[in-house]
C-alpha positions in Angstrom: -27.6 -14.2 3.8 -24.8 -14.2 6.3 -21.4 -15.9 5.5 -19.0 -17.5 8.3 -15.5 -18.0 7.1 -13.4 -20.0 9.6 -9.5 -19.7 9.9 -6.8 -20.8 12.2 -6.6 -24.0 14.2 -4.9 -27.1 12.8 -2.3 -29.2 14.2 -0.6 -28.7 18.0 0.9 -30.5 20.7 -1.1 -31.4 23.9 -0.6 -28.7 26.4 -0.1 -26.2 23.2 -2.4 -23.8 22.0 -4.6 -22.9 18.8 -6.7 -20.0 18.0 -9.5 -20.1 15.8 -10.9 -17.1 14.1 -14.4 -16.5 12.1 -15.1 -13.5 9.9 -18.8 -12.8 9.5 -20.1 -11.1 6.4 -23.3 -10.2 4.6 -26.7 -9.1 6.0 -25.8 -8.3 9.5 -28.6 -6.2 10.4 -27.5 -5.9 14.2 -24.5 -7.3 16.0 -25.7 -10.7 16.9 -24.5 -12.9 19.7 -22.1 -15.7 18.3 -20.8 -19.0 19.6 -18.3 -21.9 19.0 -19.5 -25.5 18.7 -17.2 -28.7 18.3 -18.1 -32.1 17.0 -15.6 -35.0 17.7 -15.4 -38.3 15.8 -18.5 -40.4 16.4 -19.9 -37.5 18.5 -22.9 -35.1 18.5 -22.0 -31.4 18.0 -21.6 -29.6 21.2 -21.6 -26.1 22.6 -18.1 -24.8 23.4 -18.4 -21.3 24.2 -20.9 -18.2 23.5 -20.5 -14.6 23.6 -23.0 -11.7 23.5 -23.2 -9.2 21.1 -20.8 -6.5 22.9 -18.9 -9.0 24.5 -19.9 -8.4 27.8 -21.2 -11.7 28.8 -19.6 -15.2 28.0 -20.6 -19.1 28.6 -18.5 -22.1 28.5 -19.3 -25.6 28.6 -17.5 -27.0 31.7 -14.9 -29.1 30.1 -13.3 -26.0 28.8 -13.7 -23.4 31.5 -10.3 -21.9 32.3 -8.5 -22.9 29.0 -10.8 -21.7 26.2 -11.5 -18.0 25.8 -14.2 -16.6 23.5 -13.6 -13.0 22.2 -14.7 -10.6 19.4 -13.9 -7.6 17.5 -17.0 -6.0 16.3 -15.1 -3.5 14.3 -13.8 -6.3 12.0 -16.9 -8.6 12.6 -14.5 -11.2 13.8 -15.0 -14.2 16.2 -12.1 -15.6 18.3 -11.4 -18.7 20.0 -8.3 -19.0 22.1 -7.8 -22.5 23.1 -4.7 -23.1 25.3 -3.7 -26.2 27.5 -4.6 -28.7 24.6 -6.1 -31.8 25.8 -6.9 -35.1 24.3 -10.3 -34.7 24.4 -10.1 -31.3 22.4 -9.6 -32.7 19.0 -12.7 -31.8 16.9 -14.3 -30.1 14.1 -14.9 -26.6 15.4 -17.9 -24.4 14.2 -18.7 -21.1 14.7 -22.3 -19.9 14.5 -24.6 -16.9 14.5 -27.2 -16.6 17.3 -30.7 -15.6 16.1 -30.6 -12.9 18.6 -28.7 -10.3 20.5 -28.5 -9.6 24.2 -27.0 -10.7 27.5 -28.9 -13.7 27.3 -26.7 -16.4 25.7 -29.5 -19.1 25.1 -30.4 -18.1 21.8 -30.7 -20.8 18.9 -28.2 -20.4 16.0 -29.2 -19.8 12.4 -25.8 -19.6 10.5 -22.6 -21.9 10.6 -19.1 -21.9 9.4 -17.9 -24.8 7.4 -15.7 -26.0 10.4 -12.0 -26.3 11.2 -10.3 -29.4 12.1 -8.2 -29.2 15.0 -5.8 -32.3 16.0 -3.5 -32.8 19.1 -0.7 -34.7 19.4 0.2 -36.3 22.4 
């Protein structure tokens, strides 16, 4: 069993920034790829960013490229998402997720999820 505990996020002004963290614990038999997803009001959950097991490869959805940065600290088993230049479309529940695989391919499915953190933006 793997547990993903999220922290950070919250409220920020448009143009501001937020930083999300996700601490992984439990039966991590290897260093998995990780990802962030988000779900806005009335919307489906969507992929935001993914990162390979060693941080060497990253992938972003087009709407966040240049503004979001995914990173990880494997010594701490922690995943991060830096959100800069907050925009009106960014408010959502943000979820971290553990991939089913490990490597430079970022197309694995997800098998464990954090409980989500709500990020809101004030214009």
